[in-house]
N, C-alpha and C positions, 0 to 999 in steps of 0.2 A: 503494500500499500503506500501511498504518498500521503504523509501525516500533514494536517493543516499547520500553518505557520502561526505560532503563538507569541504574543508579545503582551507586555504590561500596557494597559491603556494610557494614552497621554491626553486624550480629549474627554472632557466631561460626558458622562452617559447621555445626557439629554441633548447634546450637540453632536453626537457621533452620527456620521452619514453612513449608516451600515444597514444591512438587510433586516437585521432583527437584534433585539435586546433580550438576554435571558435573565429572568429573575426567579428567585425561589420562592416556594410556598410551603407552608407546613399545615398539618391538620390540627384544627381546634374544634371546639364543641359545636360551633355554629357554621363550619365551612373551612375555607382556606384563608390562612393568615399569611401576610407578607413576612418573608425572611430578610435579615439584614442585607443592605446593599440596594434595596429597591426604592428607597426615598425619593430620588431624583425622578424616577419614573412614576411614582405615585403622585408627586407634585404636579407632574405635567398633566396628569389626569383630574386635577383638582382635588386630590385626596380620596378619590373614589374608586381606585384600582381594585381593591379588595371587594367592592360592591359589585363592580363589573364582572370580576372572576365569579363571584357567587351567583350572578345572573346567568352566567353560562355553564353552571354546574359544577365549578371547580371545587374540589375537596382538599387539594394538598397531599393526596396519598401518593405513595411511592410510585415512580414511573408514569405518573399522569403528566401529560403536556397539553396545555391549552394555549391556543394562538389567538391574539387580539390585534386587529388592525389599528393603527395609531390615528388614522385620519388626519394627520398633520399635527398632531400634538407633539410629536417627537420628529426628528429628522429620520430615525429609522421607521421602516415600513411596518414593522410587527413587533409587539412584546410577545414573549414566549414564556409562559410561566410553567415552571418544572416542579413537580411535587417531590418533597423531601420525606414525607411520611410524618409519623408521630414523633414530636420532639420529647426529650427526657423532661423530668419534673422541673428541671431548672431552665427549660427552654432551649436547651443546646441540642444539637444533632450530631451524629457520629460522622467521621470522614467517609465511611461507605455510603451513608445516606447522600452526602454530597456528590460522591463519585458516581452514584447510580443516577442521580438527577441530571448531572451534567451529561452523562452518557445518553440519557433518554432524549434530552434536548438536542444533542448532536445528531442522533439518529433521525430526529424529526426535521432537521435543518440541512440535510444534504443537498438540497436544491439552492441553498444560500452560499454566496461566496464569501461574505464578510459578516461577522457577528461580534457582539460584545456580551461577555457574560459577567453578571454581578455575583455569581455563586462563588467566585474566588474571594470575595469579601469574607465568606463563611470559613473557606479552607481552600488555599490556593493549590496545594499539592494535589488534593482530591479532585479539584476542578480540572487541573491540567490532565490528569490520568484519566478521569472519566470522558472528557472531551475528545482526547486523541483516540481512545479506544471506542467511543461511540461513534466517531466519524469513520471508523475502519471499514474498509471495503475489499474483498478479494473477488475481482471481476476480470482477471486477465485471460480467462478461458472463455469469456462471453463475446460474441460477434459485435455487440454494441457497447463494448466496455468503456468507450469515452463519454460517458455520462457525467452529469453534474457531480461535484464534490465539494464539500466545504473546504475553502482555501485559506481562510484567515480568521483568527479568533483573538480579539483583544480582551484582556482580562483586568478587571478593576482590582487595584491592589488593597489587600488588607489595610485596616487602619493602623494596626500595631506593627512595630518593626521597621526596619529601614529599606530603602529601595534595594540596596545592595543585597540584603538578605533575601528579598523577594525575587530577584534575578537569580540567585543562586538556586533557590527552590524551583523556580521555572525550569531551569536548566536541567536539574537532577530529575525532575518529576517527568519532563519530556523524554530524557533518556531512557527512564524506566518504562514508560508507556510504549515508546518505540521498540524496546526489547520484547515487550509482550506481543507487540504487532509482528516482529520477526519471527517469533514462535508461532504465531497463528499462521503466517504465511507459509511456514514449512509444512505445518500439519494440513493445511488446506490444499497443498500441492497434491494432485492425484498420483497414485502409485506408478502409472506407466512413465511418469516423469521423475518421481522421486523414489529411487530404489538405492541400494546400498552404495554403489559407486558414485552416483549422482548426488546422493545426500552427502557423502564424504567430500565431493568437490565444492558443494555449497558451504559446507562447514569450514573448509580451508579458505575459501574466498572471504568469508565473514572474519575469520581469525586474522588472515593476512592484512585485511583492511584496518583492523585494530591493532596491528603490530605485534602479534602474539606468536609464540612458538607452536609449531604444528607437527605432529607425527601421524602418519597414516600406515597401518598395516593392512595389506592385502591378504587374499587366501593363502598365498605361498608363505608369507611372513607368519601368519596366524598358525599355520601348520608346523612351521619349524620351531615356533615358541610354545607349541602345545595348548593352543586355546580350543579345547575340545568342546566346549559348550557352544561357542559361537559357530564352529565349523559344523557341528552336528545339526544345529538348527538350520543353518543357512545352506546346508549341502543339498536340499531338494530343489533349490532354485537355479536356473541358469544364470541368475544375477547374484554373483557370489558375494560373501560378507566381507566387511570391513572392520576394523577398529580405529577410531579416531581419538587422539589426545591432543588437547589444546591447553596450554599453559600461560597463565598471566602472572608475572612477577612484579608486584608492586614495590614501590620504594619504602624502605624501611619496614618491610613485611615482618609482622610479629607472630603470625600464626599460618599455618598451612591447612587449606580446606581442600578436600577431594570431593568432586561432583560426579555422580555417575547417573546416567539416563538410558532407558531402555529405547532402543532404536530398531523395532520391528517395523519395516516400511510397509509391509502387508502380511496379515495373518489369517491364513485360511484354516488355521488349527493343524496343518500338516495332515498326516495319515489319520489322526483323530479329528477328522474334518468337522468344521462348524456347520450348523444349518445355513442354508442360502439366505433366508430372509435377514436383511439388515448387514449382511457381510461386508457392504460396501463401506461401512463405518470403520472397519478394520485398517483402512488406510491411515487412521489416526493412532494407530498402536505405536507410534515413534514420538509421542507427545512428550515423554520424559526426556528423550534425547533432544528434542527441539528446545525444551526448557533449559537444560543445562548448558547447551551451546549459547543460546541467547544470554544466559546468566553470566557465563564467564567473559563473554564480550562486554556486557554491561559493567562488570567489575572494573575492567580496563578503562572503560569510559569515565566512570565515577572515581577512578584512582584509589580504590581501597588499598590500605597498607596491609595487603595480605598476599600469600601466594596461593593461587587457585588453579587447579587442574581439573579439567573435564575429561572424563574417560568414557567414551561413547561407543558401544557395540551396536553394529548396525547389520540386520540380516533380514532376509525375506522368507517366511515360514510357508513352504509350498509342498504339496504332495507330488512325488514323482518316482520313478525307479531308483533315484539316487537319495531319496529322503530318508531321514532317521526314522526308526519304527518303535512302536511300544515293545518294550522287552530289551531294547538296546541298552549297553552300559557305556557311558561316556566318561572319559577321563578328562576332568576340568583343568583348567590352568591352576598350577599349584600342586596337583597330584590327587586330589580327591576324586572318588569315582560316584557316579550317579546313575541308578537304573531309571530308565524312562518308562513311566507307566502311562503317560498321556503326553502326546506331542502337542497338544494345545496349551500345556503349561510350559511354554518355551521361554517366556520372558526371563523367568528365574535362572534359566541355564546360562543365557548370554550374560546376564547381569553377574552371576557368580564369578564368571571368568573376569569381568571388568572390576568388580570389587577387590578381587585378589591382586590384580594388577595395580589399582589405584592405592592399595594399602602398602605396596612396596615403597611408596614415595614417603612412608611415614608421616602422613598428615596428622594434625591435631583433631580434626574432625572430618567425618564422611557424611555426606548427604546423598542419598540415592531417591530418584523418583521414577515412577513408572505406571503405565497403564496395565496394572499387573493382574488384578482378578476380577472376574464378574461378581465376586462376593462382596466387593467394596460398596458398589451402589445398592446392593440388596440390604447390606448393613446399615448404611449411612446416607444413601440416597445420591442424587447426581451432583450436589453442590458442596458436599463435605468431604474432603479427602480424609483417609485414615493414615495415622502417623503411628509408626512402630519404631522400636530401636532401644537404645540404652536409655534407661528411665529418665535421668535428668535432662540429657539432650533432647529426647523425644518430647518431653513436656515443654521444653523451651521452644522447639520448632512449632509445635501445635499452637501454642499461645501466640506466637508471632504470626502464624498463618491466620488466626482469627483476627488479629489487629489489623492485617493488610486487607482485610475484607474477602480474601479468597477462601477462608474457611479450612479448618483441620481439627481432627479430634484424636487425642492419644488413645491408642489401643494397646491391650496388652499382648504378651507372647506366653501363653500358657504352657507351663513345662510338660504338662500331660499330653500335649499334642506332639512333642518331639518324637515320641515312641512310634507314633502313627506313621512317621517318615522312615522308619527302619526298612532296609531291603535285605532280601534273602541272598542278593548277588552282590551288592555294592555298598559303599559307605552309607549311602542313603537314597532314597527313592525321591522322584521330582514331585509327587502328590501323595496325599494320604488315600486310604481306601474308602473314604466316606465324604459327604458334603458339608460336614459340620465345621465351622470355624475356618473356611477356606482362605480368607484374607490373612488370618492370624498364622495359619500354617505356612502360607507363603512367606510371611516375615520370619518365621523360624527357619525356614530353609535358607533365607539369605544369611541369617545370623551365623550359620555354619561356616561362612566364608569371611566374616569379619573378624579380625584378630582381637583377642581379649584385650580389654582395657580401652580399646578405641572407642570414644563417643560417637554415635552413629544415628542416623534417622532414615528410616524408609518412608516415603510419601506416595501412598497408592492413590492415583488420580484417574482411575479407569472411568469414573463417572465425570468429575469435574473438568477434565481436559477437553470435553467435546459436548457441545450443546446440541442434542437432537430435536429439541423443542423449539418454540418461537423465541425471538429476541426479547431481552429484557435489560433495562439499565444500560450499562455499557458492553453487554454480552450479546454478541450476535449468534445466529445459528452457525454451527460448525465450530472450529477451534476456539477455544478461550484463552489460550496463553498460560493457563494455570499449570504449574505454580511459579512462574517467573518472578512475581513480586515477592512471593514468600521467600524464595531463595535469596533475592537481593536484600530483603530486611534481615534475613538471618546472617548474611555476610556483613552488613553493616553493624549488627549488633556484636558480632565476633570481633570485628575491627575495633569497636569502641570498648567493649568490656571482656575481650579475651574468650 
């Protein structure tokens, strides 16, 4: 996508010669009340803006967008009221409420070229992120792709703080939103164009543009090094697997963080083939890989004082005469053996190879994310990721995920499930013999490949990474870019607090 150009407003709202002015509304007992930042617009309406909105049925609920023609009262043609939902008892709203309102407004204004948003008076960072992501469009495969798109957004500056601080916030928030959009672009790319080799090429291009170190292992290098999980899963496709490693070394780096993301560019389930309905969504099975690639590039842009390395296994899981079978035993990178009971539990196999390799760098923390299990949305729904791992770091990541608005919930790794992964042939099996606690069993499987004492977190984004329903807030149908913002916030927290 091409993101709109965002800048701090230099012209008073009432005099801004723009297509539309966005104001916020909140729910109260009698309808929609105006949020901070709308005073100048309300004054132009003679103090009756709330009454006009009430006459049009506005309630201020989340995702509500109401358009009002100004009829010459302002230089702008439209006033757009974006609902923030219910405020807290003290009248405040959360950053996520602002983010969603800004996104809903941006989605409703794609035919406009230039707008002003007063939501930034409430929360500048959330407004920037919501606006950029709400304006997102992935249309490169459409014959009429040259449609209208929001080109420029002016943001009224919050009343507190300095202009210098606002500019820094604007720059950082724009970089974060653009990183999410990068992940969305990768996930939305169809699998005939995004396969292991081409995915690796795109990752290399993004890394080199950011001045980062890159290493790519092709199938020959993978075989020589003994990456049995990646080779086993990717062996059934004519489009052979890759392992990409991207490293950012920040100035005065105090901590080393390993990122690992699942890069299954298409998942048929292999010999344990999936049902045909909705299989097209399995082109999104590389959402974790897209997120960690975008996150390591973002770390470089924001100049975190960290060393961050993304280790990204990429494979296509296909059934063929060369495909791995249920009953096969794979020797993983590092030497452990795994009996394959189900070839549709392939993500954990390529991730295990990548986790062992990432741990060889002796990181202080390891974050892995993947569209790993169908059990995740069954347990937590499509908008809340399951977070597993070492207790303290797991809880830290889950709390940060909720603070970013992406959502995350700490989940246990019950010891009694480990015995269900025992194999009669190998060190462990890739699935249990039952359907109970499938998300947790997958986390336990991954734990077998994490060194003792390494703080780690696994983020299962099977539901949150891809929206199969209608758009809402700043989220469009298709790729969401989750959990880029969570990873970025965790990295920032580590940079600040160790």
